[in-house]
N, C-alpha and C positions, 0 to 999 in steps of 0.2 A: 469083625473085631470091635471090642468096646474100647471106648477111649476112656482113661482114668485120669485122676488129679495129676499123677506123675508126668503124664504126658504134658500138660500144661505147664507145670513146674520145670520141666526141661526146656520147653520151648521159651519160655521167659528168662530162663539163665541164658540161653543162647542170645537171645535178643539183648539182654543187658551187658553181656560181656563181648559181643561181637566176635565170639570164638567158640568153636566147639571144644577146643582144648581146655580153655579156661572153665567153660560151663562145666565140664566133666570134672575138672579139679574142685570146683565150688560143690557140687552135688555129691562128691566122693564117688564118682564112677568112672568106668573106663570110657575112653574117647569113642570105641565102637559101640558101646551101649547106648550113649547119647546119640549118635548118628543113627541108630536102628529105631530109636524111641521117636526121633524127629521125622524119619521116613514113615514110620507107621502113622503118625499124626497127619502128615501131608497125604499120604494115600487114603486115609479116611475122609479128609476134607475134599479131596479130588483136586488140589490146587498145590503149587510150590509156595512155601512160605518164606524160604532162605535162598538168597541168590548165591551160589557157590562158583559163579564163572569168573568172579574178579579175585585179585589176590586178597583184599579184605572182606570178609563175610558181612553181607548186608541183607536186609529184609526186602522183600518184594513188596509191591503194593498191597497186595493181598496179606502179608505177613504184618504190615502195619496196622491193618484194620483189625486182624485177629489178636494182635497184641493187646490192645485195650480191652477187647471181650475177655481174653483170656485171664487178665489181671484182675478184672472186676470179679470174674468167676472165683479166683483163688482168693481174693480178699474177702468175698462173701463167705466162703467155706471156713477160712480161718476164724472170721468174726463170729460165726455161729457156734463154734467149738470153744471160743474164750469164756471161761467160766465166770471172769471178773465181769463181763458185758452183759451176763444174765442177771447180775444184782444191779449193776447201774450201766444203763445203755447210753454212753457218751455220745454227743452231736458233734461230729467231726467237721469243722468249717476250714475249708481250704481258701487260700489266697495266693496270688502271684507275686505281689510285692508290697501293696499298701493296705491291706486288709480294709479297714473302714475308716482310715485316717483318724483324724481327731477324735472320731466317735468310738473308736476301738475300745479304749479303757473304759468309758462309761458304759459301753454295752456289757462288756465282760463282768463288770461290778454288779450292774442291774441284774444279769442273768443269774450270777451266784445267788444273789439274794432272792429273786422270784422262783428259780427253779433249781434248788439245791439238790435234787435228787438226780438230775441230768447234767453231768459235767459237760462243758462247752471246751472242746480242744481246738485250739487255733493252729493250723498247720500251713507253713509256706511251702509251697511245691512249684518250682518253675516249669511251668507247663500250661498249654493254651486254656485248659479248663481247670488249672489248679489241682490236678488229680482227679476231678470228678469222674471222667469217662473211664479212668482206670480202676475205679472203685476204691481209691485211697480215702476218699472223704464222703460224707453224706450230702454235704452241700458245699457250694463255692461263691465267694464274692468275687464277681467278674465285672470288667468294664469294657463299654463299647458294644458293638452288635455281637450277638451270640448265635451262630448258625450251625451248631453240632447236632446232629439229628439225635432225636432221644431226651433232649434236655429241656426242662420247663423253667421259665424266667420270670421273675418279678421285679420291677423298677422299685429301688429303695429311695434314690435321690439322684440328682445330677451334680456334677463336678467341675469347676473352671479348669481350664488348661493352663499350663505355664511352660516357659522355656527354661532348659538347664544349659547354663554356659560356664565356660571357664572362669573361674573367680577374679583372676588377674587380667582377662582380656578386655577389649574395647565394649564389647555388648553389656559387661557386668556394670558398666557405669550409667547404663539407661535405667530410668525408673520402670518403664513398661517396653515391650517389644512386639513386632508383628511377624507373622509367618514369613513375610518377604525379607525380613532382617536376617533370617536363618539360612537363606537359599545362596548366600555367597560362598559358603565352605559346605564341607562334608555334614550330613546329618546323621547321626548314629541311631540305628534301629534295633531294638530288641525283638528279634523275629521269633523267639520262643513263647515268650509270655508277655511281651509288651503290647501296648495299644495303639501306638503311631505307626501309620504307613503313609506312603506318598500321596495317598488318595485325600489327605488332610488338606494338602495344597491345591490350588486350581491347575487344570492340566496345562495351562500355558506358562506357569510360574513355579514349576516344581523344583526341587534341589536337584543339581546336576550329578552330585556325588553323595553316596551313602557309604555307611560302614556298618556291618551288620554284627551283633553280639548275641549271647545266648541267655543273658540273665541280668538283673538290675545291677549286681555288683560290678559286672564288666562294663556295664553302661556308664556307671558313674566314674569309673577309672578311666575310661576312655576320654570323657568329657574333661575331668580333672587334668589330663595329660596335654589337652589342647588339640586332640584329634578331631574334635568337631562339637557340633550342639546336638541338643535333644529336645524333644517336647513329651510332656508327661501331664499329670494332674497335680493340683494343689496338695492333695494328701502326701504325695511323694517327698515335698519339702519338708513337711513334718515328721515323716517316718524314716526318711533317709538324708538327714544333714550330712554335708561333706564339705571338708575345708577348702577343697578345690573347685568346688561346683557352687554357682550362684543361681538362685531360681527367681525369675522375673515373670510378671503376668503377661499372657498374650492377649492383646486387646482385640483380635479379629479372629480367634479360633473359637469354634463352638464349644459348648460344655460336653462333657462326656456322662455318659449314663452308667450309674453304678447299680448292678443288679444282683440279685440272689437267685442262684441257678440250683437245680437238683435233677436227678434222673427221674423220668416219668415212670410211675408205678413202682418206684423204688424208694419213696421217701421216708424219712425218718420222722416219726410223729410229732417231733419238737420244731420242725422247719417253718410251719406256720407261725408258730409263737415267736421263733427268732425274727423272721421277717417283720412282723408287726413291731416288736420291740426296737428293732433297728430303726424303722421309720420314725418311731417315737422318739428316740434318742436324738436322731439327726434333726427333727423338727424343733427340739427342745433347746438346742445349742445356739 
């Protein structure tokens, strides 16, 4: 049996909707047709992609891996057949929350002047690789270590870390803070696209309580509500000002690496120029 694009689109709809019924409605197909398509795909791959044993449909470990591969394949197919991209091949740059911080606008302006035939599209995607592994972008600005297989990275610059605290709380009255100052209460971690983990603290002095969120907006809301504190990088203060959140320097936290990442063997021809220009803009500020 040959696998066609419709099999991949069907699986991605199921993965995104977490329901065969909703996927069928989205694809304008019957529920049995969607179930048969999924079963055919699983038979071809020789593995179960979807766990149907629980009340709520969920992807298996193999399903999570295959989702990224399928999304990248569908995105590449759709892009290849987009007539607009044959005339102007945009460079899609993903980011999770802060892009290039204060260097973002200068970079966009210089790129437009120096590369007018290659539009630079900046896309915020709340994902560990900012949509890179799913094929939604050509390159991504990422922070911290990148251990995803198949990705190539290039260091752009380093960035100091800061604490984010409730603006009317006692920590906001301090000019600077330390990592130890944040351990008395919950630390809020963005586990989907964020940079901070408990490994930032020494093993013997880690926060005893954490609260996890899935994106930057929820992270800011939780801190403003006084539910805990957070750690980020200096560009977050510039890109995400919030009346309920005060940003303070962290005197003992190591700087974070800001890297440009792309998929090995599938790079846009403008990625090298983008990396060089980003480093030049950062050095000039």
